[in-house]
C-alpha positions in Angstrom: 153.1 64.0 291.8 153.2 62.3 288.4 156.0 63.1 286.1 157.3 61.6 282.8 160.5 62.5 281.0 162.9 60.8 278.7 166.0 59.3 280.3 169.1 59.3 278.2 171.8 56.7 279.0 175.4 57.4 278.3 178.9 56.9 279.6 179.3 58.4 283.1 182.4 60.3 282.0 180.5 62.1 279.3 177.2 62.8 281.1 178.1 66.1 282.7 179.8 67.4 279.6 176.8 66.6 277.4 174.4 68.3 279.8 176.5 71.5 279.9 176.8 71.6 276.1 173.2 71.0 275.3 171.8 73.5 277.9 174.3 76.1 276.8 173.2 76.0 273.2 169.4 75.4 273.1 167.1 78.3 274.0 165.0 77.9 277.2 167.4 75.3 278.7 168.8 74.7 282.1 170.9 72.2 284.1 168.5 71.5 287.0 170.1 68.9 289.3 173.1 66.6 289.5 173.1 63.6 291.8 176.4 61.9 291.9 177.6 59.1 294.2 181.3 58.7 295.0 182.1 55.2 293.8 183.8 54.9 290.3 181.0 52.5 289.2 178.2 54.5 290.7 175.9 56.3 288.3 175.4 60.1 288.0 171.9 61.3 287.4 171.4 64.7 285.8 168.0 66.4 285.5 168.0 69.1 282.7 165.6 71.1 280.5 166.3 71.4 276.8 164.1 73.9 274.9 161.5 73.7 277.7 161.3 69.9 277.8 162.6 68.0 280.8 165.1 65.1 280.4 167.2 63.0 282.6 170.7 61.6 281.9 171.8 58.4 283.5 175.6 58.3 283.3 177.0 54.9 284.1 179.9 52.8 282.9 179.5 50.5 279.9 176.3 52.1 278.5 175.3 51.4 274.9 175.9 54.0 272.2 172.9 56.0 271.0 171.5 55.4 267.5 169.4 57.4 265.0 166.4 55.3 266.1 165.9 58.0 268.8 166.8 61.6 268.2 166.2 65.1 269.4 163.9 67.2 267.1 164.8 70.8 268.0 162.7 73.6 266.5 164.2 77.1 266.7 162.9 80.5 265.9 165.3 81.7 263.2 168.6 81.3 261.4 170.6 82.9 264.3 169.3 80.3 266.8 169.8 77.5 264.3 173.4 78.6 263.6 174.2 79.0 267.3 173.2 75.5 268.1 174.7 74.0 264.9 178.0 75.8 265.3 178.3 74.9 269.0 177.8 71.2 268.2 180.4 71.3 265.4 182.9 73.2 267.6 182.5 70.6 270.3 183.4 67.8 267.9 180.0 67.0 266.3 179.4 65.8 262.8 177.2 67.4 260.2 174.8 65.1 258.4 172.3 65.6 255.7 168.7 67.0 255.8 168.9 69.0 259.0 170.7 66.2 261.0 173.7 66.7 263.2 175.4 64.2 265.4 176.8 65.6 268.7 180.2 64.5 270.1 178.4 62.2 272.5 176.8 60.2 269.7 173.3 61.6 270.0 171.5 62.7 266.8 169.7 66.0 266.5 167.3 67.3 263.8 167.6 71.1 264.0 164.9 73.0 262.1 163.3 76.5 262.0 159.7 77.2 262.9 158.9 77.9 259.3 159.7 74.3 258.4 157.7 72.7 261.2 154.7 75.0 260.4 154.9 74.0 256.7 155.4 70.3 257.5 152.4 70.1 259.8 150.2 72.5 257.9 147.2 71.6 255.7 148.7 72.7 252.4 150.4 69.7 250.8 152.1 71.9 248.1 153.7 74.0 250.9 154.7 70.9 252.8 156.3 69.3 249.8 158.1 72.5 248.7 159.6 73.0 252.2 160.7 69.4 252.6 162.3 69.3 249.1 164.5 72.3 250.0 165.7 70.6 253.2 166.5 67.4 251.3 169.2 69.4 249.4 170.8 70.8 252.5 172.8 69.8 255.5 172.3 72.8 257.8 168.9 74.3 257.0 169.0 77.6 255.2 165.9 79.4 256.7 165.7 82.0 253.9 165.6 79.1 251.3 162.8 77.4 253.1 160.9 80.7 253.5 161.3 81.3 249.7 160.0 77.8 248.8 157.0 78.2 251.1 156.1 81.6 249.7 156.5 80.3 246.1 154.3 77.3 246.9 151.6 79.5 248.4 151.6 81.4 245.1 
């Protein structure tokens, strides 16, 4: 069998907590397996699925902190799903950033956007793309209705 997934390295003590939070908030997510050895310096390996994509967490002592150079890009269906994820990250100790970015309490960065934005950004109409992105530049948490309004106005 051939398989490829992203492995996220983090402090052993935070690994299980991160996996539980992420899988509880994102749609189509699950905690798939936990492999833990008994020694205090032994790693924990966690297989999980976030929004239908498989990941692995390597939790071990003295791991480097994550940076914005690598982030999660989570597309959700609507404002309710966006708010559920966003509010859950904030309630757990996350930090709200600009332009659809949020930093979770484990130091990982997320871009949480609605389908209407990804459709506009990757569509062929440059006016729609520009209008959608300009709305997001003025926000922290994306306001789906504002993006929809900008997209409709750009379509004329």
